[in-house]
NUKOL-33013 format. One record per residue (C-alpha): residue number from 0; residue in three letters; chain; x, y negated, z negated. Coordinates in Angstrom, 1 decimal. Example, Ala and Ser with C-alpha at 12.3 -4.5 7.8 and 13.67 -1.06 7.14 Angstrom:
residues 2
ATOM     i    aa   ch     east    north       up
ATOM     0   ala    A     12.3      4.5     -7.8
ATOM     1   ser    A     13.7      1.1     -7.1
END
This chain:
residues 261
ATOM     i    aa   ch     east    north       up
ATOM     0   met    A    -64.8     44.3   -124.3
ATOM     1   ile    A    -65.8     47.9   -124.6
ATOM     2   lys    A    -63.1     49.9   -126.2
ATOM     3   asn    A    -62.3     53.6   -124.9
ATOM     4   ser    A    -63.2     55.0   -128.3
ATOM     5   glu    A    -66.7     53.5   -127.9
ATOM     6   ile    A    -67.4     55.4   -124.9
ATOM     7   val    A    -65.7     58.6   -125.1
ATOM     8   gln    A    -67.4     60.9   -127.6
ATOM     9   cys    A    -66.4     64.5   -126.7
ATOM    10   ala    A    -64.7     66.2   -129.9
ATOM    11   lys    A    -61.9     67.9   -127.7
ATOM    12   gly    A    -61.5     66.5   -123.9
ATOM    13   ile    A    -59.0     65.6   -121.0
ATOM    14   leu    A    -58.7     62.1   -119.5
ATOM    15   arg    A    -57.2     60.9   -116.6
ATOM    16   phe    A    -55.8     57.4   -117.1
ATOM    17   ala    A    -53.4     54.6   -116.2
ATOM    18   his    A    -50.3     54.1   -118.9
ATOM    19   gln    A    -47.0     52.1   -118.5
ATOM    20   gly    A    -47.5     52.2   -114.8
ATOM    21   arg    A    -48.4     55.7   -114.4
ATOM    22   val    A    -51.3     58.0   -114.1
ATOM    23   arg    A    -51.6     60.6   -116.5
ATOM    24   tyr    A    -53.7     63.3   -117.9
ATOM    25   gly    A    -54.2     63.4   -121.8
ATOM    26   leu    A    -55.5     65.7   -124.4
ATOM    27   leu    A    -57.9     63.6   -126.7
ATOM    28   ser    A    -56.7     64.0   -130.5
ATOM    29   gly    A    -58.5     61.6   -132.7
ATOM    30   lys    A    -57.5     58.3   -131.2
ATOM    31   arg    A    -54.4     59.2   -129.5
ATOM    32   leu    A    -53.8     61.3   -126.2
ATOM    33   arg    A    -51.4     64.0   -126.2
ATOM    34   leu    A    -49.8     63.4   -122.5
ATOM    35   tyr    A    -49.9     66.4   -120.1
ATOM    36   glu    A    -46.6     67.6   -118.6
ATOM    37   gly    A    -48.3     67.9   -114.9
ATOM    38   ser    A    -51.9     68.5   -114.4
ATOM    39   pro    A    -54.3     70.7   -116.2
ATOM    40   phe    A    -55.6     71.7   -112.9
ATOM    41   ser    A    -52.0     73.2   -111.8
ATOM    42   gly    A    -50.9     74.9   -115.2
ATOM    43   gly    A    -49.9     71.9   -117.0
ATOM    44   arg    A    -49.7     71.7   -121.0
ATOM    45   pro    A    -50.0     69.0   -123.3
ATOM    46   gly    A    -46.6     67.9   -124.6
ATOM    47   lys    A    -45.2     66.1   -127.5
ATOM    48   gln    A    -45.5     62.5   -126.1
ATOM    49   thr    A    -48.9     60.6   -127.1
ATOM    50   ala    A    -50.6     57.4   -126.1
ATOM    51   pro    A    -53.2     55.4   -127.7
ATOM    52   leu    A    -56.8     55.9   -126.5
ATOM    53   asn    A    -57.4     52.3   -126.8
ATOM    54   gln    A    -54.6     51.2   -124.7
ATOM    55   val    A    -54.9     53.2   -121.7
ATOM    56   arg    A    -57.0     52.4   -118.6
ATOM    57   leu    A    -59.4     55.3   -117.8
ATOM    58   leu    A    -60.1     56.7   -114.4
ATOM    59   ala    A    -61.8     59.3   -112.7
ATOM    60   pro    A    -61.3     62.5   -114.8
ATOM    61   cys    A    -60.3     64.3   -111.7
ATOM    62   arg    A    -59.7     64.3   -108.3
ATOM    63   pro    A    -62.0     66.9   -106.6
ATOM    64   ser    A    -61.6     67.8   -103.2
ATOM    65   lys    A    -65.5     67.9   -102.9
ATOM    66   val    A    -68.4     67.1   -105.0
ATOM    67   val    A    -71.0     69.4   -104.6
ATOM    68   ala    A    -74.3     68.2   -105.6
ATOM    69   val    A    -77.6     69.7   -106.3
ATOM    70   gly    A    -80.9     68.2   -105.6
ATOM    71   leu    A    -84.4     68.3   -107.2
ATOM    72   asn    A    -83.2     70.4   -110.3
ATOM    73   tyr    A    -85.5     69.0   -112.5
ATOM    74   lys    A    -89.4     69.6   -112.1
ATOM    75   ala    A    -90.0     65.8   -113.1
ATOM    76   his    A    -87.7     64.3   -110.6
ATOM    77   ala    A    -89.1     66.7   -107.6
ATOM    78   lys    A    -92.4     65.4   -108.3
ATOM    79   glu    A    -91.5     61.7   -108.6
ATOM    80   thr    A    -89.7     61.9   -105.1
ATOM    81   gly    A    -92.4     63.8   -103.5
ATOM    82   phe    A    -90.6     67.2   -102.6
ATOM    83   ala    A    -91.7     70.5   -103.4
ATOM    84   leu    A    -89.8     72.5   -106.2
ATOM    85   pro    A    -87.0     74.7   -104.5
ATOM    86   ser    A    -87.1     78.2   -104.6
ATOM    87   glu    A    -83.3     78.0   -104.8
ATOM    88   pro    A    -80.5     75.7   -105.3
ATOM    89   met    A    -80.7     72.5   -102.6
ATOM    90   leu    A    -77.0     71.8   -102.0
ATOM    91   phe    A    -75.5     68.7   -100.4
ATOM    92   leu    A    -71.9     67.2   -100.7
ATOM    93   lys    A    -70.4     63.8   -101.6
ATOM    94   pro    A    -66.8     63.1   -100.1
ATOM    95   ser    A    -63.9     62.6   -102.5
ATOM    96   thr    A    -63.8     59.0   -101.2
ATOM    97   ser    A    -67.1     58.3   -102.8
ATOM    98   val    A    -65.7     59.1   -106.6
ATOM    99   ile    A    -64.9     56.1   -109.0
ATOM   100   gly    A    -63.7     55.9   -112.5
ATOM   101   pro    A    -65.1     54.2   -115.7
ATOM   102   gly    A    -65.7     50.5   -115.3
ATOM   103   glu    A    -65.2     50.3   -111.5
ATOM   104   ala    A    -67.5     48.4   -109.4
ATOM   105   ile    A    -70.6     50.4   -107.5
ATOM   106   val    A    -70.9     48.3   -104.2
ATOM   107   arg    A    -74.4     48.0   -102.7
ATOM   108   pro    A    -73.7     48.4    -98.7
ATOM   109   ala    A    -75.2     45.9    -96.5
ATOM   110   ser    A    -77.2     48.7    -94.7
ATOM   111   ser    A    -79.5     49.5    -97.6
ATOM   112   arg    A    -82.3     47.5    -99.2
ATOM   113   arg    A    -82.5     49.8   -102.4
ATOM   114   val    A    -79.7     51.6   -104.1
ATOM   115   asp    A    -80.4     54.2   -107.2
ATOM   116   his    A    -78.9     55.5   -110.1
ATOM   117   glu    A    -79.2     59.2   -111.1
ATOM   118   ala    A    -78.0     60.3   -114.0
ATOM   119   glu    A    -76.3     63.8   -114.0
ATOM   120   leu    A    -74.1     66.3   -115.9
ATOM   121   ala    A    -71.2     67.5   -114.0
ATOM   122   val    A    -69.4     70.4   -114.0
ATOM   123   val    A    -65.5     70.4   -113.5
ATOM   124   met    A    -63.9     73.6   -112.1
ATOM   125   gly    A    -60.7     74.7   -113.8
ATOM   126   lys    A    -60.0     77.6   -111.4
ATOM   127   lys    A    -60.4     78.7   -107.8
ATOM   128   cys    A    -63.8     80.3   -107.8
ATOM   129   arg    A    -65.1     82.5   -105.1
ATOM   130   leu    A    -67.9     84.8   -104.9
ATOM   131   ala    A    -68.5     84.6   -108.9
ATOM   132   ser    A    -71.4     86.1   -110.6
ATOM   133   pro    A    -73.5     84.1   -113.3
ATOM   134   glu    A    -71.9     85.9   -115.7
ATOM   135   glu    A    -68.5     85.2   -114.5
ATOM   136   ala    A    -69.1     81.6   -113.9
ATOM   137   arg    A    -68.1     80.3   -117.2
ATOM   138   asp    A    -64.5     81.6   -116.9
ATOM   139   tyr    A    -64.0     79.3   -114.1
ATOM   140   ile    A    -65.3     76.0   -115.7
ATOM   141   leu    A    -62.7     73.8   -117.1
ATOM   142   gly    A    -65.4     71.3   -118.8
ATOM   143   tyr    A    -68.1     68.6   -118.2
ATOM   144   thr    A    -68.4     65.0   -117.7
ATOM   145   ala    A    -70.9     62.5   -116.6
ATOM   146   leu    A    -71.7     61.5   -113.1
ATOM   147   asn    A    -73.8     58.8   -111.3
ATOM   148   asp    A    -75.2     60.3   -108.2
ATOM   149   val    A    -75.9     56.7   -106.5
ATOM   150   thr    A    -78.1     56.8   -103.6
ATOM   151   ala    A    -79.3     54.5   -100.9
ATOM   152   arg    A    -83.1     55.9   -101.4
ATOM   153   asp    A    -84.2     53.9    -98.2
ATOM   154   leu    A    -81.6     55.7    -96.2
ATOM   155   gln    A    -82.4     59.1    -97.4
ATOM   156   gly    A    -86.1     58.6    -96.6
ATOM   157   arg    A    -85.0     57.6    -93.2
ATOM   158   asp    A    -82.5     60.6    -92.5
ATOM   159   val    A    -83.1     64.2    -92.1
ATOM   160   gln    A    -80.4     65.1    -94.6
ATOM   161   phe    A    -78.8     63.3    -97.4
ATOM   162   thr    A    -75.2     62.8    -96.3
ATOM   163   arg    A    -75.1     59.1    -95.4
ATOM   164   ser    A    -77.4     57.9    -98.1
ATOM   165   lys    A    -75.0     59.8   -101.0
ATOM   166   ser    A    -71.7     59.1    -99.4
ATOM   167   phe    A    -70.8     55.3    -99.5
ATOM   168   asp    A    -67.7     54.5   -101.2
ATOM   169   thr    A    -68.0     53.8   -104.8
ATOM   170   phe    A    -71.3     56.2   -104.9
ATOM   171   cys    A    -70.0     58.9   -107.4
ATOM   172   pro    A    -68.9     57.2   -110.7
ATOM   173   leu    A    -67.2     60.0   -112.6
ATOM   174   gly    A    -66.0     59.9   -116.6
ATOM   175   pro    A    -65.1     59.1   -119.1
ATOM   176   ala    A    -63.8     62.3   -120.0
ATOM   177   ile    A    -64.0     66.1   -119.5
ATOM   178   ala    A    -65.4     67.7   -122.3
ATOM   179   leu    A    -64.0     71.0   -123.0
ATOM   180   glu    A    -66.6     72.2   -125.9
ATOM   181   leu    A    -70.0     71.7   -124.8
ATOM   182   asp    A    -73.0     73.9   -124.4
ATOM   183   pro    A    -74.2     72.8   -120.7
ATOM   184   ala    A    -77.9     74.0   -121.8
ATOM   185   lys    A    -78.1     71.7   -124.8
ATOM   186   gln    A    -77.0     68.2   -123.7
ATOM   187   arg    A    -78.9     64.8   -123.4
ATOM   188   val    A    -78.8     62.9   -120.2
ATOM   189   arg    A    -79.7     59.3   -120.1
ATOM   190   ala    A    -79.3     56.3   -117.7
ATOM   191   leu    A    -79.5     52.5   -119.0
ATOM   192   val    A    -79.4     49.6   -116.9
ATOM   193   asn    A    -78.6     46.4   -118.7
ATOM   194   gly    A    -79.2     48.3   -121.9
ATOM   195   lys    A    -82.7     49.5   -121.1
ATOM   196   val    A    -83.1     53.2   -121.0
ATOM   197   lys    A    -84.6     54.3   -117.5
ATOM   198   gln    A    -83.8     58.2   -117.2
ATOM   199   ala    A    -83.8     60.5   -120.5
ATOM   200   ser    A    -84.0     64.3   -120.6
ATOM   201   lys    A    -82.2     67.4   -121.9
ATOM   202   thr    A    -80.4     69.9   -119.6
ATOM   203   ser    A    -82.7     72.6   -120.8
ATOM   204   asp    A    -85.2     71.0   -118.5
ATOM   205   met    A    -83.3     72.3   -115.4
ATOM   206   ile    A    -84.7     74.5   -113.0
ATOM   207   phe    A    -81.4     76.2   -112.3
ATOM   208   asp    A    -78.9     76.5   -115.1
ATOM   209   val    A    -75.2     75.6   -114.7
ATOM   210   tyr    A    -73.7     79.3   -114.5
ATOM   211   arg    A    -76.4     79.9   -111.7
ATOM   212   leu    A    -75.5     77.0   -110.1
ATOM   213   val    A    -71.8     78.0   -109.9
ATOM   214   ser    A    -72.6     81.4   -108.9
ATOM   215   phe    A    -74.7     80.1   -105.8
ATOM   216   ile    A    -72.1     77.6   -104.9
ATOM   217   ser    A    -69.4     80.2   -104.8
ATOM   218   gln    A    -71.2     82.5   -102.6
ATOM   219   val    A    -71.3     79.8   -100.1
ATOM   220   met    A    -67.9     77.9   -100.5
ATOM   221   thr    A    -64.5     78.3   -102.4
ATOM   222   leu    A    -64.4     76.0   -105.5
ATOM   223   asn    A    -60.9     74.7   -106.2
ATOM   224   pro    A    -59.5     73.4   -109.5
ATOM   225   gly    A    -60.7     69.9   -110.1
ATOM   226   asp    A    -64.1     70.1   -107.7
ATOM   227   val    A    -67.1     69.1   -109.2
ATOM   228   ile    A    -70.7     69.9   -109.5
ATOM   229   ala    A    -73.6     67.7   -110.0
ATOM   230   thr    A    -76.0     69.4   -111.5
ATOM   231   gly    A    -79.2     67.3   -110.7
ATOM   232   thr    A    -81.0     64.2   -111.8
ATOM   233   pro    A    -84.2     63.9   -114.3
ATOM   234   ser    A    -87.0     61.5   -113.4
ATOM   235   gly    A    -86.6     57.9   -113.8
ATOM   236   ile    A    -84.7     56.7   -111.0
ATOM   237   ser    A    -84.7     53.3   -110.3
ATOM   238   pro    A    -83.1     50.6   -108.1
ATOM   239   leu    A    -79.9     48.8   -109.1
ATOM   240   gln    A    -79.1     45.0   -108.1
ATOM   241   ala    A    -75.9     43.1   -107.8
ATOM   242   gly    A    -75.1     41.8   -111.6
ATOM   243   asp    A    -76.6     44.9   -113.1
ATOM   244   val    A    -74.5     47.4   -115.5
ATOM   245   val    A    -75.7     50.9   -115.4
ATOM   246   ser    A    -74.5     53.4   -117.9
ATOM   247   ile    A    -74.8     57.1   -117.9
ATOM   248   glu    A    -74.5     59.0   -121.0
ATOM   249   val    A    -74.2     62.7   -121.6
ATOM   250   ser    A    -74.2     63.9   -125.0
ATOM   251   gly    A    -71.0     65.4   -126.0
ATOM   252   val    A    -69.3     63.6   -123.0
ATOM   253   gly    A    -69.6     60.2   -123.6
ATOM   254   ser    A    -70.8     56.8   -121.7
ATOM   255   leu    A    -70.0     56.2   -118.3
ATOM   256   val    A    -70.3     52.3   -117.7
ATOM   257   asn    A    -70.1     50.6   -114.0
ATOM   258   pro    A    -71.1     47.2   -112.9
ATOM   259   val    A    -73.1     46.7   -109.6
ATOM   260   lys    A    -72.1     44.2   -106.9
END
């Protein structure tokens, strides 16, 4: 069994987890978690009580009211899917009901014959954000995590828009931690299926950087504390089969590991 300390790789981060019958937030300190009094999204602070990192069950690190996803934000991915490069960020939404945490199973729906992984750096908002400039965007971000934008590729090709193909329950694995001290422009993003690398790129290859994305989205909709922005996936998408184990790795965050059934 994989230990939490083996998949959480941030120097400083916030985790959400189940411990002693309760769901708590904790601030990572070595191999222990300083338990929050309340939620970090509503002014809560770490208290004196602690819990061992390897003795808690990790959950999705936040409960977003919405996941705002960005399509075609890496040039090579746009090429492999046959779409033209966007002149401005292309947005779609994933529902909160699609979010699952580390270790939970991605369920292939009966209506789809091809379900793909998409490795992404995700932004977690810390403050309510509306009409922010790119220069102001940093002040609204709590931190960063890993996200798997699971997609029913055949349904995506059949529909005019992406809602159905992106929105099935379990189609948004998130975690394992919210990294608080991370440069979003200098991270490695990878996807591995059964230990084999399928996607590998760097966030420096994004067409639109994180701060421009936050600003652009905030001109359209209010971003609430705990909301998540999925910043796009690099090339190398591939199908998932029942029995596979997919791992999304973001340097400075850790590994988001989920089985498929």
